[in-house]
C-alpha positions as CSV (number, residue, x, y, z in Angstrom):
1,X,-11.5,-8.1,-42.3
2,X,-12.1,-5.0,-40.1
3,X,-13.6,-5.4,-36.7
4,X,-15.1,-2.6,-34.6
5,X,-13.0,-1.6,-31.6
6,X,-14.6,-1.4,-28.2
7,X,-14.6,2.2,-26.9
8,X,-12.7,2.1,-23.6
9,X,-13.8,4.5,-20.9
10,X,-11.1,5.2,-18.4
11,X,-11.2,7.3,-15.3
12,X,-9.2,10.4,-14.3
13,X,-11.8,11.4,-11.7
14,X,-11.8,12.4,-8.1
15,X,-14.9,11.9,-5.9
16,X,-16.3,15.3,-5.1
17,X,-19.1,13.9,-3.0
18,X,-21.0,10.6,-2.7
19,X,-22.9,11.1,-5.9
20,X,-20.7,13.1,-8.3
21,X,-17.3,12.8,-9.8
22,X,-15.4,15.4,-11.7
23,X,-12.3,15.4,-13.9
24,X,-10.0,18.0,-12.3
25,X,-7.9,20.6,-14.2
26,X,-6.3,20.6,-17.6
27,X,-8.9,22.8,-19.2
28,X,-6.5,24.4,-21.7
29,X,-5.0,21.0,-22.6
30,X,-8.4,19.4,-23.1
31,X,-9.4,22.1,-25.5
32,X,-6.2,21.7,-27.4
33,X,-6.9,18.0,-27.8
34,X,-10.5,18.8,-28.9
35,X,-9.0,20.8,-31.7
36,X,-7.1,17.8,-32.9
37,X,-10.2,15.7,-32.8
38,X,-11.8,18.1,-35.2
39,X,-9.0,17.7,-37.8
40,X,-9.8,15.5,-40.8
41,X,-6.2,14.3,-41.2
42,X,-4.1,12.1,-38.9
43,X,-2.2,13.6,-35.9
44,X,0.9,12.3,-34.1
45,X,1.0,13.6,-30.6
46,X,3.4,13.3,-27.6
47,X,2.5,13.6,-24.0
48,X,5.2,14.0,-21.3
49,X,5.3,14.8,-17.6
50,X,6.2,13.6,-14.2
51,X,5.3,10.1,-13.1
52,X,1.8,10.1,-11.5
53,X,1.0,13.5,-13.0
54,X,-2.0,11.9,-14.8
55,X,-0.8,11.6,-18.4
56,X,-2.7,8.3,-19.2
57,X,-5.9,9.5,-17.5
58,X,-5.7,12.8,-19.3
59,X,-5.5,11.0,-22.7
60,X,-8.4,8.7,-21.7
61,X,-10.5,11.8,-20.7
62,X,-9.7,13.4,-24.1
63,X,-10.6,10.2,-25.9
64,X,-14.1,10.3,-24.4
65,X,-15.0,12.6,-27.2
66,X,-13.6,10.2,-29.8
67,X,-15.6,7.4,-31.4
68,X,-12.9,4.8,-30.6
69,X,-10.1,4.5,-28.1
70,X,-7.4,1.8,-28.0
71,X,-4.7,1.8,-25.3
72,X,-1.4,-0.1,-25.1
73,X,1.3,0.2,-22.4
74,X,4.8,-1.0,-22.0
75,X,5.7,-3.5,-19.3
76,X,7.7,-1.9,-16.4
77,X,11.4,-2.6,-16.1
78,X,12.4,-5.8,-14.2
79,X,15.7,-7.4,-13.1
80,X,17.8,-8.2,-16.1
81,X,15.7,-5.9,-18.4
82,X,12.5,-6.4,-20.3
83,X,12.7,-8.4,-23.5
84,X,11.3,-7.4,-26.8
85,X,9.4,-10.7,-26.8
86,X,7.6,-9.9,-23.5
87,X,6.6,-6.5,-24.8
88,X,5.3,-7.9,-28.0
89,X,3.3,-10.6,-26.2
90,X,1.7,-8.0,-23.9
91,X,0.9,-5.8,-27.0
92,X,-0.8,-8.8,-28.7
93,X,-2.8,-9.5,-25.6
94,X,-4.1,-5.9,-25.4
95,X,-4.9,-5.9,-29.1
96,X,-7.0,-9.0,-28.7
97,X,-8.8,-7.5,-25.6
98,X,-9.8,-4.4,-27.5
99,X,-10.8,-5.9,-30.8
100,X,-12.4,-9.1,-32.1
101,X,-9.0,-10.3,-33.2
102,X,-7.7,-13.4,-31.4
103,X,-4.4,-13.2,-29.7
104,X,-1.7,-14.1,-32.3
105,X,2.1,-14.3,-31.9
106,X,3.9,-11.2,-33.0
107,X,7.4,-11.7,-34.4
108,X,8.4,-8.0,-34.6
109,X,7.2,-4.5,-34.1
110,X,6.7,-3.9,-37.9
111,X,4.3,-6.8,-37.8
112,X,2.6,-5.6,-34.6
113,X,2.0,-2.0,-36.0
114,X,0.7,-3.4,-39.3
115,X,-1.7,-5.6,-37.5
116,X,-2.9,-2.7,-35.3
117,X,-3.4,-0.5,-38.4
118,X,-5.5,-3.3,-40.0
119,X,-7.8,-3.3,-37.0
120,X,-8.6,0.4,-36.9
121,X,-12.3,1.0,-37.6
122,X,-13.1,2.4,-41.1
123,X,-15.1,5.4,-39.8
124,X,-15.1,7.8,-37.0
125,X,-12.4,9.5,-34.8
126,X,-9.9,7.1,-33.3
127,X,-7.4,7.7,-30.5
128,X,-4.6,5.2,-30.1
129,X,-2.4,5.5,-27.0
130,X,1.0,4.0,-26.8
131,X,1.7,4.5,-23.1
132,X,5.1,4.2,-21.4
133,X,6.6,4.3,-24.8
134,X,10.2,3.8,-23.6
135,X,9.2,0.6,-21.8
136,X,7.3,-0.6,-24.9
137,X,10.5,-0.3,-27.0
138,X,12.7,-2.0,-24.4
139,X,15.0,-4.6,-25.9
140,X,14.7,-3.3,-29.5
141,X,17.1,-0.5,-30.4
142,X,15.3,0.0,-33.7
143,X,11.9,0.5,-32.1
144,X,11.7,4.2,-32.9
145,X,12.6,3.5,-36.5
146,X,9.9,0.9,-36.8
147,X,7.4,3.3,-35.3
148,X,8.4,6.0,-37.7
149,X,8.0,3.7,-40.7
150,X,4.6,2.5,-39.4
151,X,3.5,6.1,-39.1
152,X,4.5,6.9,-42.6
153,X,3.2,3.7,-44.1
154,X,0.0,3.0,-42.1
155,X,-1.2,5.5,-39.4
156,X,-0.7,8.8,-41.2
157,X,-2.9,7.6,-44.0
158,X,-5.9,7.0,-41.8
159,X,-8.0,10.2,-41.5
160,X,-9.2,11.4,-38.1
161,X,-6.7,9.3,-36.2
162,X,-4.7,10.6,-33.3
163,X,-1.7,8.5,-32.3
164,X,-0.4,9.5,-28.8
165,X,3.1,8.6,-27.6
166,X,3.2,8.9,-23.9
167,X,5.7,8.3,-21.2
168,X,7.2,9.2,-17.9
169,X,10.8,8.8,-19.3
170,X,10.5,12.1,-21.1
171,X,14.2,12.0,-22.0
172,X,13.5,9.0,-24.3
173,X,10.8,10.9,-26.1
174,X,13.0,13.9,-26.5
175,X,15.9,11.9,-27.9
176,X,14.0,9.5,-30.1
177,X,10.9,11.4,-31.2
178,X,11.1,15.1,-30.8
179,X,14.9,15.3,-31.3
180,X,15.1,12.4,-33.7
181,X,15.6,13.3,-37.4
182,X,13.2,10.5,-38.4
183,X,10.2,12.3,-36.9
184,X,11.0,15.9,-38.1
185,X,7.8,17.6,-39.2
186,X,5.5,14.7,-38.2
187,X,4.5,15.7,-34.7
188,X,1.3,17.7,-34.6
189,X,1.2,18.6,-30.9
190,X,3.3,18.2,-27.8
191,X,1.6,18.0,-24.4
192,X,3.7,18.5,-21.3
193,X,1.5,18.1,-18.2
194,X,2.7,20.1,-15.2
195,X,1.6,19.5,-11.6
196,X,-1.8,21.1,-10.8
197,X,-2.1,24.7,-9.6
198,X,-3.2,25.5,-6.1
199,X,-6.7,26.3,-7.3
200,X,-7.0,22.9,-8.9
201,X,-5.5,21.1,-5.9
202,X,-8.2,22.6,-3.7
203,X,-10.9,20.7,-5.6
204,X,-9.6,17.4,-4.2
205,X,-11.0,18.5,-0.8
206,X,-14.4,18.5,-2.4
207,X,-17.2,19.9,-0.2
208,X,-14.7,20.2,2.7
209,X,-12.6,22.7,0.7
210,X,-14.3,25.7,2.4
211,X,-14.1,24.1,5.9
212,X,-10.5,23.1,5.6
213,X,-8.0,25.8,6.6
214,X,-5.4,27.0,4.1
215,X,-2.7,26.0,6.5
216,X,-4.0,22.4,6.6
217,X,-4.2,22.2,2.8
218,X,-0.7,23.6,2.5
219,X,0.8,21.1,5.0
220,X,-0.6,18.3,2.7
221,X,0.6,20.0,-0.5
222,X,4.0,20.5,1.1
223,X,4.3,16.7,0.8
224,X,2.2,15.9,-2.3
225,X,2.8,18.9,-4.5
226,X,0.2,19.2,-7.3
227,X,0.5,15.5,-8.3
228,X,-3.1,14.2,-9.0
229,X,-2.4,10.5,-8.0
230,X,-1.1,11.6,-4.6
231,X,-4.0,14.0,-4.1
232,X,-6.5,11.2,-4.9
233,X,-5.1,9.4,-1.9
234,X,-5.9,12.1,0.7
235,X,-8.9,11.8,2.9
236,X,-10.5,15.2,3.1
237,X,-12.1,14.2,6.4
238,X,-8.7,13.8,8.1
239,X,-6.2,16.3,9.3
240,X,-3.0,17.1,7.4
241,X,-1.0,15.2,10.0
242,X,-3.2,12.1,9.7
243,X,-3.0,12.1,5.9
244,X,0.7,12.5,5.9
245,X,1.2,9.8,8.6
246,X,-0.9,7.3,6.7
247,X,0.7,7.9,3.3
248,X,4.3,8.5,4.3
249,X,5.0,7.0,7.7
250,X,3.1,3.7,7.4
251,X,4.8,0.6,5.9
252,X,1.9,0.2,3.5
253,X,1.6,3.8,2.5
254,X,1.9,4.8,-1.2
255,X,4.4,7.5,-0.5
256,X,6.5,5.3,1.7
257,X,7.4,3.1,-1.3
258,X,7.2,5.7,-4.1
259,X,10.8,7.0,-4.0
260,X,12.4,3.6,-4.7
261,X,9.8,2.9,-7.4
262,X,10.5,6.2,-9.2
263,X,14.2,5.7,-9.4
264,X,14.0,2.0,-10.3
265,X,11.4,2.5,-13.0
266,X,12.6,5.7,-14.6
267,X,16.3,6.0,-14.2
268,X,17.5,2.3,-14.3
269,X,21.4,2.4,-14.4
270,X,21.5,6.1,-13.4
271,X,19.3,5.6,-10.4
272,X,22.0,6.0,-7.8
273,X,23.5,9.1,-9.4
274,X,20.0,10.6,-9.9
275,X,19.2,10.0,-6.2
276,X,22.5,11.7,-5.1
277,X,21.7,14.7,-7.3
278,X,18.3,15.3,-5.8
279,X,19.8,14.9,-2.3
280,X,22.3,17.7,-3.1
281,X,19.3,20.1,-3.7
282,X,17.4,19.4,-0.5
283,X,18.3,22.7,1.1
284,X,18.0,24.9,-2.0
285,X,18.9,25.4,-5.6
286,X,22.4,24.6,-6.8
287,X,24.6,25.5,-9.8
288,X,26.1,22.7,-11.9
289,X,29.5,23.5,-10.3
290,X,28.1,23.1,-6.8
291,X,26.4,19.8,-7.7
292,X,29.6,18.6,-9.3
293,X,31.6,19.4,-6.1
294,X,29.0,17.8,-3.8
295,X,29.0,14.6,-5.8
296,X,32.8,14.7,-6.6
297,X,32.0,14.3,-10.2
298,X,33.2,16.1,-13.3
299,X,30.6,18.3,-14.9
300,X,29.5,17.2,-18.3
301,X,29.2,13.6,-19.5
302,X,27.1,11.3,-17.3
303,X,26.4,14.1,-14.8
304,X,24.9,16.3,-17.5
305,X,22.9,13.3,-18.8
306,X,21.5,12.6,-15.3
307,X,20.5,16.3,-14.8
308,X,18.8,16.3,-18.1
309,X,16.8,13.1,-17.3
310,X,15.7,14.5,-13.9
311,X,14.7,17.7,-15.5
312,X,12.8,16.0,-18.4
313,X,11.1,13.7,-15.8
314,X,9.7,16.7,-13.9
315,X,11.6,16.4,-10.6
316,X,14.1,19.3,-10.9
317,X,13.8,22.6,-12.8
318,X,16.4,24.8,-14.4
319,X,15.8,28.3,-13.2
320,X,17.5,30.7,-15.5
321,X,18.3,34.1,-14.0
322,X,17.0,36.9,-16.2
323,X,18.6,40.4,-16.2
324,X,16.1,42.5,-14.1
325,X,17.1,45.5,-16.1
326,X,16.1,44.0,-19.5
327,X,14.2,40.8,-18.8
328,X,16.6,38.9,-21.0
329,X,17.7,35.4,-19.9
330,X,21.3,34.7,-19.0
331,X,22.9,31.9,-21.0
332,X,25.2,30.9,-18.2
333,X,23.6,32.0,-14.9
334,X,21.2,29.2,-14.0
335,X,20.5,26.9,-11.0
336,X,18.8,23.6,-10.7
337,X,16.0,23.6,-8.2
338,X,14.3,20.5,-6.6
339,X,10.9,21.4,-7.8
340,X,9.2,18.2,-6.6
341,X,7.8,18.5,-3.1
342,X,7.5,14.8,-2.5
343,X,11.1,14.0,-3.2
344,X,12.4,16.7,-0.7
345,X,10.0,15.6,2.0
346,X,10.8,11.9,1.6
347,X,14.6,12.4,1.6
348,X,14.5,14.8,4.6
349,X,12.0,13.0,6.8
350,X,10.9,9.6,5.6
351,X,14.1,7.9,4.4
352,X,16.0,8.5,7.7
353,X,13.2,6.8,9.6
354,X,12.5,3.9,7.1
355,X,13.9,1.2,9.3
356,X,11.9,2.3,12.4
357,X,8.7,2.7,10.2
358,X,9.1,-0.9,8.9
359,X,9.7,-2.2,12.4
360,X,6.6,-0.4,13.8
361,X,8.8,1.7,16.1
362,X,8.2,5.1,14.6
363,X,6.4,7.5,16.9
364,X,4.0,10.0,15.3
365,X,5.5,13.5,15.2
366,X,3.4,16.6,14.3
367,X,4.6,18.2,11.0
368,X,5.4,21.5,12.6
369,X,7.7,19.7,15.1
370,X,9.9,18.0,12.4
371,X,13.5,19.2,12.4
372,X,14.1,22.3,10.2
373,X,10.4,22.2,9.2
374,X,10.1,26.0,8.8
375,X,12.9,26.0,6.3
376,X,11.7,23.0,4.3
377,X,8.1,24.2,4.4
378,X,9.2,27.6,3.0
379,X,10.9,25.9,0.1
380,X,7.8,23.7,-0.5
381,X,5.5,26.7,-0.4
382,X,7.8,28.5,-2.9
383,X,7.4,25.6,-5.3
384,X,3.7,25.7,-5.0
385,X,3.6,29.4,-5.6
386,X,5.8,29.1,-8.7
387,X,3.5,26.4,-10.0
388,X,0.5,28.8,-9.8
389,X,2.0,31.6,-11.8
390,X,-1.2,32.6,-13.6
391,X,-2.9,33.2,-10.2
392,X,0.1,35.2,-9.0
393,X,0.1,37.4,-12.0
394,X,-3.7,37.9,-11.5
395,X,-3.2,38.9,-7.8
396,X,-0.4,41.3,-8.8
397,X,-2.6,43.0,-11.4
398,X,-0.3,41.7,-14.2
399,X,-2.6,39.3,-16.0
400,X,-3.1,41.6,-18.9
401,X,0.3,43.4,-18.7
402,X,3.3,42.4,-20.9
403,X,5.6,40.3,-18.7
404,X,9.1,39.8,-20.0
405,X,10.2,37.2,-17.4
406,X,9.1,35.6,-14.1
407,X,10.9,33.2,-11.8
408,X,13.4,32.9,-8.9
409,X,16.4,35.2,-9.2
410,X,19.9,35.0,-7.8
411,X,22.3,37.9,-8.1
412,X,25.9,36.7,-7.6
413,X,28.1,38.8,-5.4
414,X,30.9,40.6,-7.2
415,X,33.3,43.5,-6.4
416,X,30.8,46.0,-7.7
417,X,27.6,44.6,-6.3
418,X,26.1,42.7,-3.4
419,X,24.5,39.3,-3.9
420,X,20.8,38.6,-3.2
421,X,18.3,35.8,-3.7
422,X,14.7,36.7,-4.6
423,X,12.0,34.1,-4.4
424,X,10.1,35.5,-7.4
425,X,11.2,38.3,-9.6
426,X,8.7,39.5,-12.2
427,X,10.0,41.8,-14.9
428,X,7.0,43.6,-16.4
429,X,7.3,46.2,-19.2
430,X,7.8,49.2,-16.9
431,X,8.5,47.7,-13.5
432,X,10.3,45.0,-11.6
433,X,8.2,43.2,-8.9
434,X,10.2,41.7,-6.1
435,X,8.1,39.0,-4.4
436,X,8.8,37.2,-1.2
437,X,7.1,34.0,-0.1
438,X,6.6,33.0,3.5
439,X,4.8,30.0,5.1
440,X,5.0,29.9,8.9
441,X,2.8,30.3,11.9
442,X,3.6,34.0,12.4
443,X,5.4,36.3,9.9
444,X,7.5,39.0,11.7
445,X,7.8,42.6,10.6
446,X,11.5,41.9,9.9
447,X,10.4,40.7,6.4
448,X,10.0,44.3,5.5
449,X,13.7,45.0,6.0
450,X,14.6,41.8,4.3
451,X,12.8,42.6,1.1
452,X,13.9,46.3,1.2
453,X,17.5,45.1,1.3
454,X,17.0,42.7,-1.6
455,X,15.3,45.4,-3.7
456,X,18.1,47.9,-3.0
457,X,20.8,45.5,-4.1
458,X,19.3,45.2,-7.6
459,X,21.1,47.2,-10.3
460,X,18.4,48.8,-12.4
461,X,18.3,51.5,-15.0
462,X,16.8,54.9,-14.1
463,X,13.0,55.2,-14.8
464,X,12.3,51.5,-14.0
465,X,9.9,51.2,-11.0
466,X,10.3,48.7,-8.3
467,X,7.2,47.0,-6.7
468,X,7.3,44.7,-3.7
469,X,5.1,41.8,-2.8
470,X,4.6,39.2,-0.1
471,X,2.7,36.0,-0.7
472,X,2.1,34.4,2.7
473,X,0.4,31.7,4.7
474,X,0.3,32.5,8.4
475,X,-0.5,35.4,10.7
476,X,1.1,38.7,9.7
477,X,2.6,41.0,12.3
478,X,0.2,44.0,12.3
479,X,3.1,46.3,11.5
480,X,3.4,44.7,8.1
481,X,0.0,45.9,7.0
482,X,0.3,49.3,8.7
483,X,3.7,50.0,7.2
484,X,2.4,50.2,3.7
485,X,5.7,48.9,2.3
486,X,4.3,46.1,0.2
487,X,2.5,46.9,-3.0
488,X,1.1,43.4,-3.1
489,X,0.0,41.6,0.1
490,X,-1.3,38.3,-1.1
491,X,-2.6,35.7,1.3
492,X,-2.3,32.1,0.1
493,X,-6.1,31.9,0.1
494,X,-6.2,34.1,-3.0
495,X,-4.1,31.6,-5.0
496,X,-6.5,28.8,-4.2
497,X,-9.4,30.8,-5.8
498,X,-8.0,30.8,-9.3
């Protein structure tokens, strides 16, 4: 007997004022999901992204357009590991909550999936979310195989069904679903949710957006990055210092405890190694050889696995240097960058003070007075700029121009050429754009000589133009504007508008 499922309405909202709420961002992804809802056949979908980036809420928002929505989530890891029996019991409980079926013991995942399939409504569009899929399959090494068989036998035959496999342990999805031979040709769409752009982040300040300075917003974002859950916790009526103190330097603050939770939940046995890797990148990008030396570990093996897991989880990024002459990526020349602002801030400023914070002895320190703040803030700002690439291209007049490559660029020093590091190098069809990013109270005219020297060190073919740009937050030395050196002078305010 079939029973109608209750349509669950979940919230991925942020309060814009006292009367209205609004789902923020993900416009392109929402439209992509709407296309799937219009299909008559079944769809298997994956959704990956950093912890707290809003994957579950995104799917719940997408499902608002469906007729029915059922959601199941794996139990988080615990000491000694999560058992298959505990996961099945939780699944049975959620199934009973969302249908008229009483809770029944489930002996195996094939039984669980068959029972779920039998309870799907006969008509209308249905979205089924299997959240934290790697946790759900804990304790059963054949879980992915059971899921594949259930898709082939039951779910794929139900028209207008979308089965979403979601999780923060993206490496598990890559290995078992996207890279697994059993699911070849079965996945209709792959969503990877990135942190929000600067323009989307600004909406979390609601009506105070226009009255809050760019510098104040950037000081918050230097800690939170574009992570929706963290941004939901800010109080737009407080200063950046007050928000950061409450969230990071208070024993009850979300971001005081978040680091340990991340590494316990996501990396399990590799937690210690993963934490050492991100510590190695606090002061800038590193090659695999540099990371290997800092950790005194052989490259390859477990080190490569840990780097892959951190990259898939959205905490570090592999920046591949592209040849500025051609725009072609190098197969060997790449560096890993700590792309997560929260991790860098926590390791640099919160972790060393953890004992004093817990003891109530920590004295409030303005953000700008923290040791090496200018350096760290510059790296955090660079991450935010790189995460708002569409807005950058728009500001540089490249939104409708063929772009061959865009990203950080490092030119290694050799006998024939000088080395240089460029915050953002954009290789358009007929020009190379050398972009510098600066976030500080005052930006001196020395930045002109700095960028001129970097541009001069590039080895480029004749006929290829070089354009220069400065994306900045702070007060410019008047000589910078008067000098006319920069083709693009882009205040950070412009990136918040897109």
